[in-house]
Structures are given as C-alpha cells and as structure tokens.
PAGUNU-432869 format. One record per residue (C-alpha): residue number from 1; x, y, z; residue in one letter. Coordinates in pm, whole numbers. Example, Ala and Ser with C-alpha at 12.3 -4.5 7.8 and 13.67 -1.06 7.14 Angstrom:
% PAGUNU-432869
@num 1	u 1230	v -450	w 780	residu a
@num 2	u 1367	v -106	w 714	residu s
***
This chain:
% PAGUNU-432869
@num 1	u -5244	v -737	w 1324	residu k
@num 2	u -5388	v -592	w 1642	residu n
@num 3	u -5315	v -718	w 1993	residu e
@num 4	u -5575	v -992	w 1947	residu a
@num 5	u -5377	v -1104	w 1636	residu t
@num 6	u -5666	v -1006	w 1408	residu t
@num 7	u -5555	v -875	w 1070	residu a
@num 8	u -5618	v -502	w 1021	residu i
@num 9	u -5759	v -433	w 675	residu q
@num 10	u -5730	v -90	w 503	residu n
@num 11	u -5451	v 36	w 728	residu a
@num 12	u -5267	v 312	w 544	residu q
@num 13	u -4897	v 229	w 499	residu v
@num 14	u -4662	v 512	w 403	residu y
@num 15	u -4291	v 463	w 324	residu i
@num 16	u -4065	v 764	w 279	residu q
@num 17	u -3695	v 805	w 207	residu k
@num 18	u -3553	v 954	w 526	residu s
@num 19	u -3283	v 1170	w 367	residu a
@num 20	u -3101	v 1323	w 666	residu a
@num 21	u -3433	v 1330	w 851	residu g
@num 22	u -3597	v 1565	w 600	residu k
@num 23	u -3973	v 1533	w 556	residu n
@num 24	u -3990	v 1764	w 254	residu w
@num 25	u -3737	v 1705	w -24	residu n
@num 26	u -3873	v 1918	w -312	residu y
@num 27	u -4024	v 2263	w -369	residu t
@num 28	u -4301	v 2384	w -599	residu a
@num 29	u -4198	v 2551	w -926	residu d
@num 30	u -4384	v 2829	w -1105	residu t
@num 31	u -4707	v 2771	w -1301	residu a
@num 32	u -4865	v 2523	w -1060	residu n
@num 33	u -5217	v 2665	w -1084	residu n
@num 34	u -5550	v 2544	w -949	residu a
@num 35	u -5708	v 2308	w -1201	residu g
@num 36	u -5378	v 2198	w -1360	residu d
@num 37	u -5334	v 1834	w -1461	residu a
@num 38	u -4969	v 1813	w -1352	residu d
@num 39	u -4725	v 1939	w -1088	residu f
@num 40	u -4375	v 2076	w -1145	residu v
@num 41	u -4097	v 2088	w -885	residu v
@num 42	u -3776	v 2294	w -893	residu n
@num 43	u -3545	v 2002	w -824	residu e
@num 44	u -3459	v 1712	w -1055	residu v
@num 45	u -3649	v 1411	w -920	residu v
@num 46	u -3452	v 1122	w -769	residu d
@num 47	u -3440	v 845	w -1029	residu t
@num 48	u -3530	v 574	w -776	residu d
@num 49	u -3877	v 716	w -707	residu l
@num 50	u -4164	v 511	w -855	residu p
@num 51	u -4318	v 607	w -1188	residu q
@num 52	u -4659	v 603	w -1027	residu g
@num 53	u -4736	v 718	w -674	residu g
@num 54	u -4828	v 1013	w -456	residu w
@num 55	u -4728	v 1376	w -407	residu l
@num 56	u -4783	v 1539	w -68	residu h
@num 57	u -4779	v 1917	w -101	residu v
@num 58	u -4766	v 2165	w 187	residu w
@num 59	u -4916	v 2504	w 101	residu d
@num 60	u -4731	v 2741	w 330	residu r
@num 61	u -4973	v 3034	w 298	residu s
@num 62	u -5271	v 2834	w 430	residu s
@num 63	u -5066	v 2584	w 636	residu n
@num 64	u -5253	v 2294	w 477	residu t
@num 65	u -5149	v 1973	w 300	residu k
@num 66	u -5290	v 1831	w -23	residu q
@num 67	u -5231	v 1483	w -169	residu n
@num 68	u -5222	v 1405	w -541	residu y
@num 69	u -5166	v 1079	w -724	residu r
@num 70	u -4944	v 1074	w -1031	residu y
@num 71	u -4916	v 820	w -1312	residu t
@num 72	u -4574	v 920	w -1449	residu s
@num 73	u -4297	v 1176	w -1413	residu w
@num 74	u -4022	v 1316	w -1635	residu v
@num 75	u -3729	v 1513	w -1487	residu t
@num 76	u -3932	v 1762	w -1277	residu k
@num 77	u -4293	v 1718	w -1397	residu t
@num 78	u -4552	v 1480	w -1249	residu f
@num 79	u -4858	v 1391	w -1458	residu t
@num 80	u -5189	v 1313	w -1286	residu f
@num 81	u -5447	v 1046	w -1378	residu p
@num 82	u -5740	v 1133	w -1604	residu t
@num 83	u -5968	v 1379	w -1428	residu q
@num 84	u -6266	v 1232	w -1242	residu v
@num 85	u -6577	v 1448	w -1222	residu t
@num 86	u -6923	v 1406	w -1078	residu g
@num 87	u -7213	v 1574	w -902	residu t
@num 88	u -7365	v 1552	w -556	residu a
@num 89	u -7701	v 1375	w -588	residu t
@num 90	u -7835	v 1489	w -250	residu s
@num 91	u -7743	v 1740	w 19	residu a
@num 92	u -7451	v 1649	w 243	residu g
@num 93	u -7244	v 1838	w 498	residu t
@num 94	u -6898	v 1996	w 513	residu s
@num 95	u -6755	v 1642	w 543	residu t
@num 96	u -7011	v 1421	w 363	residu t
@num 97	u -7047	v 1408	w -15	residu l
@num 98	u -7345	v 1208	w -138	residu n
@num 99	u -7310	v 1100	w -500	residu s
@num 100	u -7460	v 786	w -651	residu t
@num 101	u -7187	v 548	w -771	residu g
@num 102	u -6893	v 751	w -638	residu i
@num 103	u -6735	v 436	w -493	residu g
@num 104	u -6683	v 293	w -843	residu a
@num 105	u -6488	v 596	w -967	residu l
@num 106	u -6109	v 626	w -973	residu n
@num 107	u -6096	v 788	w -630	residu i
@num 108	u -5896	v 661	w -333	residu q
@num 109	u -5873	v 754	w 31	residu e
@num 110	u -5614	v 1030	w 52	residu g
@num 111	u -5704	v 1193	w -280	residu d
@num 112	u -5763	v 1566	w -277	residu t
@num 113	u -6113	v 1646	w -403	residu i
@num 114	u -6234	v 1984	w -531	residu r
@num 115	u -6582	v 2128	w -496	residu n
@num 116	u -6576	v 2311	w -828	residu t
@num 117	u -6909	v 2480	w -759	residu t
@num 118	u -6802	v 2680	w -453	residu d
@num 119	u -6423	v 2663	w -501	residu g
@num 120	u -6344	v 2464	w -186	residu s
@num 121	u -6137	v 2147	w -142	residu w
@num 122	u -6091	v 1856	w 99	residu a
@num 123	u -5913	v 1521	w 132	residu v
@num 124	u -6107	v 1195	w 99	residu v
@num 125	u -6110	v 998	w 427	residu d
@num 126	u -6346	v 711	w 346	residu e
@num 127	u -6545	v 587	w 47	residu l
@num 128	u -6863	v 382	w 21	residu s
@num 129	u -7081	v 296	w -278	residu t
@num 130	u -7274	v 622	w -285	residu n
@num 131	u -7089	v 861	w -56	residu s
@num 132	u -6749	v 992	w 49	residu a
@num 133	u -6638	v 1117	w 388	residu t
@num 134	u -6387	v 1400	w 357	residu t
@num 135	u -6197	v 1637	w 576	residu t
@num 136	u -6385	v 1963	w 627	residu a
@num 137	u -6415	v 2163	w 305	residu l
@num 138	u -6209	v 2480	w 309	residu t
@num 139	u -6140	v 2779	w 86	residu g
@num 140	u -6485	v 2811	w -74	residu g
@num 141	u -6794	v 3027	w -48	residu t
@num 142	u -7003	v 2804	w 180	residu d
@num 143	u -6775	v 2499	w 232	residu n
@num 144	u -7062	v 2251	w 210	residu l
@num 145	u -7134	v 1955	w -16	residu w
@num 146	u -7469	v 2089	w -135	residu d
@num 147	u -7705	v 1901	w -364	residu n
@num 148	u -7592	v 1932	w -731	residu t
@num 149	u -7246	v 2063	w -635	residu d
@num 150	u -6987	v 1945	w -887	residu s
@num 151	u -6665	v 1775	w -781	residu f
@num 152	u -6331	v 1699	w -945	residu s
@num 153	u -6037	v 1473	w -855	residu v
@num 154	u -5685	v 1456	w -1006	residu h
@num 155	u -5648	v 1829	w -1060	residu r
@num 156	u -5460	v 2083	w -844	residu l
@num 157	u -5683	v 2226	w -573	residu a
@num 158	u -5474	v 2539	w -516	residu l
@num 159	u -5227	v 2768	w -689	residu t
@num 160	u -4882	v 2711	w -537	residu y
@num 161	u -4596	v 2955	w -478	residu t
@num 162	u -4258	v 2902	w -645	residu d
@num 163	u -3992	v 2788	w -397	residu g
@num 164	u -4219	v 2845	w -98	residu d
@num 165	u -4451	v 2543	w -96	residu d
@num 166	u -4292	v 2208	w -10	residu l
@num 167	u -4334	v 1862	w -163	residu v
@num 168	u -4273	v 1511	w -33	residu d
@num 169	u -4280	v 1213	w -269	residu i
@num 170	u -4301	v 882	w -82	residu p
@num 171	u -4163	v 555	w -212	residu i
@num 172	u -4497	v 394	w -133	residu f
@num 173	u -4844	v 478	w -1	residu n
@num 174	u -5122	v 217	w 6	residu g
@num 175	u -5364	v 10	w 213	residu q
@num 176	u -5344	v -337	w 361	residu t
@num 177	u -5562	v -619	w 227	residu d
@num 178	u -5794	v -857	w 415	residu t
@num 179	u -5486	v -1038	w 551	residu n
@num 180	u -5345	v -713	w 690	residu g
@num 181	u -5072	v -728	w 428	residu e
@num 182	u -4937	v -508	w 150	residu i
@num 183	u -4650	v -557	w -91	residu n
@num 184	u -4434	v -330	w -302	residu t
@num 185	u -4097	v -341	w -477	residu t
@num 186	u -3814	v -88	w -475	residu y
@num 187	u -3569	v -56	w -763	residu a
@num 188	u -3300	v 143	w -583	residu g
@num 189	u -3013	v 59	w -350	residu t
@num 190	u -3025	v 1	w 25	residu s
@num 191	u -3134	v 314	w 213	residu l
@num 192	u -3286	v 439	w 537	residu a
@num 193	u -3665	v 472	w 534	residu i
@num 194	u -3942	v 613	w 752	residu l
@num 195	u -4261	v 406	w 778	residu v
@num 196	u -4594	v 539	w 903	residu r
@num 197	u -4904	v 324	w 953	residu i
@num 198	u -5249	v 442	w 1054	residu r
@num 199	u -5607	v 317	w 1047	residu s
@num 200	u -5905	v 535	w 1128	residu n
@num 201	u -6178	v 325	w 966	residu q
@num 202	u -6459	v 171	w 1164	residu g
@num 203	u -6430	v 65	w 1530	residu t
@num 204	u -6198	v 42	w 1706	residu p
@num 205	u -5967	v 310	w 1572	residu k
@num 206	u -5593	v 250	w 1604	residu y
@num 207	u -5312	v 467	w 1731	residu v
@num 208	u -5079	v 561	w 1439	residu p
@num 209	u -4746	v 379	w 1428	residu f
@num 210	u -4414	v 525	w 1307	residu q
***
C-alpha cells in the first residue's frame, strides 16, 4: 500500500537468495547463441530454485541486462517457453511497438523482446491490448519499431561469452494483484533473502524499495 493506504497493483516484487551478498551466482556456458531456446550455465543449479521462473543475464561486453523466463531446468540447462512471434501493425518509435492483439500473447513485463527485422532488442516495460512500451531498442540497424517489423519473445537476444557473462536466478519475480498482494511458496530451508519492489506504471510513480 502507499502512504494513503491504497493498494498498489502491478508492483514488481523480486526475491533473491542473498548468498554472501552476491548478486550474480552463475556464469554463462558456451553455445548460448542469439535465437536459442534455452540457456546453459557453467555451475550446477541450486536444487531449491523453482522449476519455472526468471533468468537475469548481464552481458559484460555491452554492459546490458536481459531477462528471460524459463519453464523448466535440468542440472545446468534452462528451457524457455514456446516462442512468441508477431508483427508491428503500424509505425512506432524506439520504445513503442504497435501490434494488434499483443496484450493477449504470452508476453509479460520484464520479458526481453527481439526485433528480428533489424536485429535489435529491448525489455518490455508495459503492455496494453494493442501495444507494448519497451526500453530503447539497441544493437540493430535503425533501432526503431517500424511498421511490419517482426518481433520474437522467449529466445536469446544476444550471443553470450563463456565464463564472462553473469546470471542471477531469483526465487521469485512477479506482480501484485488488485489488493496489492502476491503469494509464492518456497521448498527449501530457512535462508537470507533480498527483496526488491518497484512500480513505474501510471501516476504517481513510486520510489523502488529494497
């Protein structure tokens, strides 16, 4: 709730294992190439991490972070959801993708989205019925959501470097409901956690909490 005790809907809640204060607990393995449907880390994954969740990957060479959802993992390999594709149905900007019906697709705020026409990528900030607001497109030829540009979600946006690019896998990452609430379960033992909460939708915008 805010200071007026009004419930804050769609606040992003992020819960991370705070292992000795480390933000990044895994590193990219070889063969993580742009367009791949999975991600492989060098380290054996902690068994108490959820079978479905999020990967946060820091690409050291570009100093950027990409987010990917996964539906399962085995030992060191995370498998992504079925690829979502579509096309811009009118001209947008570097941060606005107009596509009829995009809000009904399996896309969430935080997903990394690829402009497969010009080779750029961004992270989804907000979704509505027929458009998506993203971070500024980067890495492409014109870095714009042009009319008829194709997009893809649930595939790697970049090619990652073995042992150099870092990965964080949170215990939980989701949004509050109309009551300002969110629930999850954890199957491990008692442990220290780091919680981050932010909301940048609509007005007013809220200062992030940690």
